[in-house]
FITOR-952011 format. One record per residue (C-alpha): x negated, y negated, z negated. Coordinates in steps of 0.5 Angstrom, whole numbers, padded with zeros to 4 digits, always signed. Layout:
# FITOR-952011
XYZ...
This chain:
# FITOR-952011
-0252-0236-0240-0246-0239-0236-0240-0234-0235-0239-0232-0228-0232-0234-0226-0231-0233-0218-0233-0228-0212-0232-0231-0205-0232-0226-0199-0233-0227-0192-0227-0224-0188-0230-0221-0182-0235-0215-0184-0234-0215-0191-0226-0215-0192-0224-0213-0186-0228-0209-0180-0231-0209-0175-0234-0215-0174-0232-0219-0168-0239-0218-0165-0239-0211-0165-0232-0211-0161-0235-0216-0156-0241-0211-0155-0237-0205-0154-0233-0209-0149-0239-0211-0145-0241-0204-0145-0235-0202-0142-0235-0207-0137-0242-0206-0136-0244-0214-0137-0250-0216-0140-0251-0215-0147-0250-0222-0151-0246-0225-0145-0239-0226-0149-0243-0228-0155-0246-0233-0152-0240-0236-0149-0236-0236-0155-0241-0238-0160-0242-0245-0156-0240-0250-0160-0235-0253-0155-0232-0246-0153-0225-0245-0153-0226-0240-0159-0229-0245-0163-0224-0250-0162-0219-0245-0164-0222-0243-0170-0222-0250-0172-0214-0251-0171-0215-0255-0164-0212-0249-0160-0207-0244-0161-0209-0237-0159-0204-0237-0153-0208-0244-0151-0215-0241-0152-0214-0235-0148-0214-0238-0141-0219-0243-0143-0224-0238-0145-0222-0234-0139-0225-0240-0135-0231-0241-0139-0233-0234-0138-0232-0235-0131-0236-0241-0131-0242-0237-0135-0241-0231-0130-0242-0236-0124-0248-0239-0127-0251-0233-0129-0250-0229-0123-0246-0224-0127-0240-0220-0123-0234-0220-0127-0229-0214-0126-0222-0216-0122-0217-0218-0127-0222-0220-0132-0219-0223-0138-0221-0224-0145-0214-0222-0147-0215-0215-0147-0222-0216-0151-0218-0220-0157-0212-0214-0157-0218-0209-0158-0220-0214-0164-0213-0214-0167-0212-0207-0166-0219-0204-0169-0218-0209-0175-0218-0205-0181-0218-0207-0189-0224-0205-0193-0220-0201-0199-0226-0201-0203-0226-0209-0203-0219-0209-0205-0220-0205-0211-0226-0209-0213-0222-0215-0212-0216-0212-0217-0222-0210-0222-0225-0217-0222-0218-0220-0223-0216-0216-0228-0222-0218-0232-0220-0225-0231-0225-0227-0225-0222-0231-0219-0223-0229-0212-0223-0232-0205-0223-0230-0198-0226-0235-0192-0224-0233-0186-0226-0236-0179-0219-0235-0175-0214-0238-0170-0207-0239-0170-0204-0233-0167-0198-0235-0163-0198-0229-0158-0191-0226-0161-0194-0219-0160-0192-0216-0167-0193-0218-0174-0201-0215-0175-0203-0222-0176-0198-0224-0181-0199-0217-0185-0206-0219-0185-0205-0226-0188-0200-0223-0193-0204-0218-0195-0210-0223-0197-0205-0228-0200-0203-0222-0205-0210-0220-0207-0214-0226-0207-0213-0232-0211-0215-0237-0205-0215-0235-0198-0218-0241-0193-0217-0240-0186-0221-0244-0181-0216-0246-0177-0212-0249-0183-0218-0253-0186-0222-0255-0180-0228-0252-0183-0232-0246-0181-0236-0241-0184-0242-0242-0185-0241-0250-0186-0242-0252-0193-0236-0256-0194-0232-0250-0193-0235-0247-0199-0235-0253-0203-0227-0253-0201-0226-0246-0204-0230-0247-0210-0226-0254-0212-0219-0250-0211-0221-0245-0215-0224-0250-0220-0231-0246-0221-0238-0250-0220-0242-0247-0215-0247-0244-0221-0241-0239-0223-0239-0237-0216-0242-0231-0212-0241-0230-0204-0241-0224-0200-0242-0225-0193-0245-0221-0187-0249-0226-0184-0255-0230-0186-0252-0236-0184-0247-0236-0189-0251-0233-0194-0256-0239-0193-0250-0244-0193-0247-0241-0200-0254-0242-0203-0255-0249-0200-0249-0251-0205-0252-0247-0211-0248-0241-0210-0251-0234-0211-0251-0230-0205-0251-0223-0202-0252-0221-0195-0248-0215-0194-0251-0209-0190-0250-0203-0195-0243-0204-0199-0245-0200-0205-0251-0203-0206-0247-0210-0205-0242-0208-0210-0248-0206-0215-0250-0213-0214-0243-0216-0216-0243-0212-0222-0250-0215-0224-0247-0222-0223-0240-0221-0226-0242-0216-0232-0236-0212-0229-0236-0205-0227-0233-0205-0220-0237-0199-0218-0239-0194-0224-0233-0197-0228-0225-0195-0227-0222-0198-0222-0215-0201-0221-0211-0203-0215-0207-0209-0215-0202-0210-0220-0196-0215-0220-0196-0221-0224-0189-0222-0227-0189-0230-0226-0191-0229-0218-0186-0224-0216-0179-0225-0213-0174-0223-0218-0166-0222-0217-0160-0220-0220-0154-0217-0218-0147-0216-0221-0145-0209-0221-0138-0210-0225-0136-0216-0229-0141-0218-0235-0146-0212-0232-0152-0214-0228-0158-0211-0226-0164-0214-0225-0170-0212-0220-0176-0215-0217-0177-0215-0210-0183-0215-0205-0185-0213-0198-0181-0212-0192-0179-0206-0188-0175-0199-0190-0173-0200-0197-0176-0196-0203-0172-0197-0210-0176-0195-0216-0173-0192-0222-0177-0192-0229-0176-0188-0235-0176-0189-0243-0178-0194-0246-0180-0198-0240-0178-0203-0235-0179-0205-0227-0186-0207-0230-0188-0200-0230-0189-0200-0223-0193-0206-0223-0199-0202-0219-0194-0199-0214-0190-0205-0212-0196-0209-0208-0199-0202-0205-0192-0200-0202-0191-0207-0200-0197-0207-0196-0196-0201-0193-0190-0204-0190-0184-0202-0194-0179-0207-0198-0180-0205-0205-0174-0206-0210-0176-0204-0217-0170-0204-0222-0170-0206-0229-0165-0200-0231-0159-0201-0234-0160-0203-0242-0167-0205-0240-0171-0212-0239-0166-0217-0236-0161-0212-0234-0155-0212-0238-0154-0207-0244-0147-0205-0245-0146-0203-0252-0141-0197-0250-0145-0190-0250-0141-0188-0244-0144-0194-0239-0150-0189-0239-0148-0183-0237-0151-0180-0230-0144-0181-0227-0144-0188-0228-0151-0190-0227-0151-0187-0220-0145-0191-0219-0148-0197-0221-0154-0196-0216-0149-0194-0210-0146-0201-0212-0152-0204-0212-0154-0202-0205-0147-0204-0203-0148-0211-0205-0155-0211-0203-0153-0209-0196-0157-0203-0196-0154-0196-0193-0160-0192-0195-0166-0192-0199-0172-0188-0201-0171-0187-0208-0177-0186-0213-0176-0184-0220-0180-0183-0227-0178-0179-0233-0171-0181-0234-0171-0185-0227-0173-0178-0224-0166-0175-0227-0163-0181-0223-0166-0180-0217-0165-0172-0216-0158-0174-0218-0157-0179-0213-0160-0174-0208-0155-0169-0210-0149-0173-0211-0150-0179-0206-0154-0175-0201-0151-0180-0195-0154-0186-0199-0161-0183-0200-0166-0183-0194-0172-0179-0198-0173-0177-0206-0179-0177-0210-0180-0176-0217-0186-0176-0222-0186-0171-0227-0179-0170-0228-0177-0164-0224-0170-0160-0223-0170-0155-0229-0168-0148-0230-0163-0147-0236-0158-0142-0239-0151-0144-0236-0148-0139-0242-0150-0144-0247-0147-0151-0249-0152-0156-0247-0153-0159-0254-0155-0151-0256-0160-0151-0250-0164-0157-0253-0165-0153-0260-0168-0147-0256-0174-0152-0253-0178-0154-0259-0181-0160-0255-0174-0163-0254-0173-0164-0261-0174-0171-0260-0168-0171-0256-0163-0169-0262-0166-0174-0266-0164-0179-0261-0157-0177-0262-0155-0181-0268-0154-0188-0266-0158-0193-0270-0163-0188-0273-0169-0188-0268-0167-0195-0266-0169-0197-0273-0176-0193-0273-0178-0196-0266-0176-0203-0267-0180-0204-0274-0187-0205-0270-0186-0206-0263-0193-0207-0262-0195-0200-0265-0189-0197-0262-0192-0198-0255-0199-0197-0257-0196-0190-0259-0192-0189-0253-0197-0191-0248-0203-0187-0248-0207-0184-0242-0210-0177-0241-0217-0180-0240-0217-0183-0247-0223-0179-0252-0221-0173-0255-0222-0173-0263-0218-0168-0266-0213-0163-0265-0208-0159-0268-0203-0153-0267-0196-0153-0266-0191-0148-0268-0186-0146-0263-0180-0141-0264-0178-0137-0258-0171-0137-0255-0166-0132-0253-0165-0134-0246-0160-0131-0240-0165-0131-0234-0172-0128-0233-0174-0135-0230-0172-0139-0237-0175-0134-0241-0182-0134-0237-0182-0142-0238-0180-0142-0245-0186-0137-0246-0191-0142-0243-0188-0148-0247-0190-0144-0253-0197-0142-0251-0198-0150-0249-0198-0152-0256-0204-0156-0257-0203-0164-0259-0209-0168-0259-0211-0175-0262-0214-0179-0257-0219-0185-0259-0215-0184-0265-0209-0186-0261-0204-0180-0263-0200-0176-0258-0193-0176-0260-0191-0169-0263-0184-0168-0260-0183-0162-0264-0180-0162-0271-0178-0169-0270-0171-0168-0274-0175-0164-0280-0180-0170-0280-0175-0175-0281-0178-0179-0275-0182-0179-0268-0187-0183-0271-0187-0180-0278-0194-0178-0280-0198-0183-0275-0203-0188-0278-0200-0195-0279-0206-0198-0274-0206-0195-0267-0211-0197-0262-0209-0199-0255-0210-0194-0250-0214-0196-0244-0208-0195-0239-0205-0201-0243-0208-0208-0242-0207-0213-0247-0203-0217-0242-0198-0211-0241-0197-0209-0248-0195-0217-0249-0190-0216-0243-0187-0210-0246-0186-0213-0253-0183-0219-0250-0178-0215-0246-0176-0211-0252-0177-0217-0258-0171-0221-0255-0166-0215-0254-0170-0209-0258-0167-0202-0257-0161-0204-0260-0156-0210-0259-0156-0215-0265-0150-0220-0265-0148-0225-0270-0141-0227-0272-0139-0232-0276-0132-0231-0281-0128-0235-0285-0127-0234-0292-0120-0231-0290-0123-0225-0287-0129-0224-0292-0126-0226-0299-0133-0225-0302-0136-0231-0298-0133-0238-0296-0136-0237-0290-0142-0232-0287-0145-0230-0282-0144-0222-0280-0150-0219-0276-0147-0213-0272-0152-0208-0269-0149-0204-0263-0153-0198-0260-0156-0200-0254-0159-0198-0247-0165-0194-0248-0163-0189-0253-0156-0189-0250-0159-0185-0244-0160-0179-0249-0153-0179-0252-0149-0177-0246-0151-0170-0245-0144-0166-0245-0141-0172-0241-0147-0171-0236-0146-0163-0236-0139-0164-0235-0139-0169-0229-0145-0164-0226-0140-0158-0226-0135-0162-0222-0140-0163-0216-0141-0158-0211-0147-0155-0209-0151-0156-0203-0158-0156-0200-0162-0162-0201-0164-0164-0194-0167-0170-0194-0175-0171-0195-0177-0169-0202-0183-0170-0206-0185-0167-0213-0191-0169-0217-0193-0166-0223-0198-0168-0228-0203-0163-0232-0203-0167-0238-0196-0169-0239-0194-0166-0246-0187-0166-0245-0185-0165-0238-0190-0159-0237-0191-0158-0229-0189-0151-0231-0182-0153-0231-0182-0155-0224-0183-0147-0222-0178-0145-0218-0174-0151-0217-0174-0150-0209-0169-0144-0210-0163-0147-0213-0158-0143-0209-0150-0143-0209-0148-0138-0214-0145-0131-0212-0139-0133-0217-0134-0139-0215-0136-0143-0221-0142-0148-0221-0144-0149-0228-0150-0154-0229-0153-0156-0236-0156-0163-0237-0162-0163-0241-0163-0170-0242-0169-0170-0238-0168-0165-0233-0162-0163-0229-0161-0156-0225-0156-0151-0224-0158-0143-0225-0155-0137-0225-0155-0130-0222-0157-0132-0214-0161-0130-0208-0168-0134-0209-0170-0132-0202-0166-0138-0200-0170-0145-0200-0165-0150-0202-0170-0156-0202-0173-0154-0195-0177-0161-0194-0180-0161-0201-0187-0163-0201-0191-0162-0208-0197-0166-0211-0200-0165-0217-0205-0169-0221-0209-0165-0226-0212-0170-0230-0206-0175-0232-0201-0175-0237-0194-0177-0238-0195-0185-0235-0197-0183-0228-0195-0190-0225-0200-0193-0230-0205-0188-0230-0206-0186-0223
């Protein structure tokens, strides 16, 4: 049995709604015209609309000719048209009422994820009206989601002409017997079947999608659906030099208000692969960064380059060079730390701020920040990360295994559980005591589909983050093979540390006449964790004020490290009664706390969201 390789969709009535015929009928009812009057005019094979759909006329040329045709038909049929009648208002109603079927887009994304090709056939005219960008936005949306988009006004062919189906299949390189057509009219279904395709007449969308499942073997109704994602080879890449020998790499998509996406450890811009097209489709200019030390961004060897003060200044410089006065910042994990710090220390550059998983975290200001980390068992991995080269060596040993261990989802099948032993820490504030108590209660670690969830407690005692885990780790459902290979490639070239080879003569190294000396430097990803004290000192020097911009905090119920309870009370960060502003940086969370009046809300425009069935990798899982 041949593998089914392509699914084609009719634009009208399937990908977008309503059908033009429905709008025509409503227009006739509003103007009290005979039912079918407009349909008869526009479907005449010599009508202005037919010619426009074949590219013979533009929209602005079509309107007066179509008006004249309606006038002539009204005269012949003794129909009274209202004063000032024009099809322009009809076409504006069609434009304004057009909505894209999100279920179809999800279906297309799922099909493409499984390697199938997709296409849209569209009876459309060239819109030269100059009345907004709705037509351009629709075409951009279609072009970003489907492999082929064929417009009648560009090809000279209309649905239901068989030549249009043949052209689409030729461009996709798919024979008719390996293609499926979804259309809303019997003529189109007949034409698709005439060229040898299987065709579905869409009357009930859920039923039609079941037939797509049957034909393709891909679960688009009952299976897990995925939104459209980015292909690294098909997006715009840019590079900005923020200072000599240091550049930031970013991916850009869309137009509109700028939104900057900041990833965490150990990720890349690609971690936002699902959000980038969705935000672009929603009308935003999306800038997804490779944070300093990751991917194609520069990875300076100096640990100080990864302090929060420097990282935030890098973002400000990036915005300056991009000509962006203000931006909406969205962060996850370490990226969440960055966006909160930008909102606090560079509020004039932040239009709005959102963080996934990473809250502002209450800590004890009376203790050294490194001592604080020791009081929270699940932060023990951060202490393990402090010694340069140790964690790097463990993670670089087998990159495929490393990323399979890191990237697992909350929905993976649970096959085993065991308990952690936590110690209770002495704390300065009631809030902190309560938080750590809850942390100690939430101590169940699970093995999911034999994919072990990392136990971040006791790492130093075990001698490694991955110690005790099996050599062979299955890939989680949230990590496709394509995504896994992308991460491996990104870290294979640069690794978790920078490796440089120097050639020396025998005068420098008397043991050899000439040798290559391999120098390994600590580099970006783990150096973010090695600025605990410097981050704390910097934040101590900054004034405290309300965060007045719109803010969003999204927690995930199954995150084993960034627990939702950590965000409790983050709205009530108020100026201390004392004159000393003390901050503790926990390497994943930043907040100041003291004896203060918690009745005053310091993030007045904070909105909260919670996804119970979601783990740490929120962008990939949800």
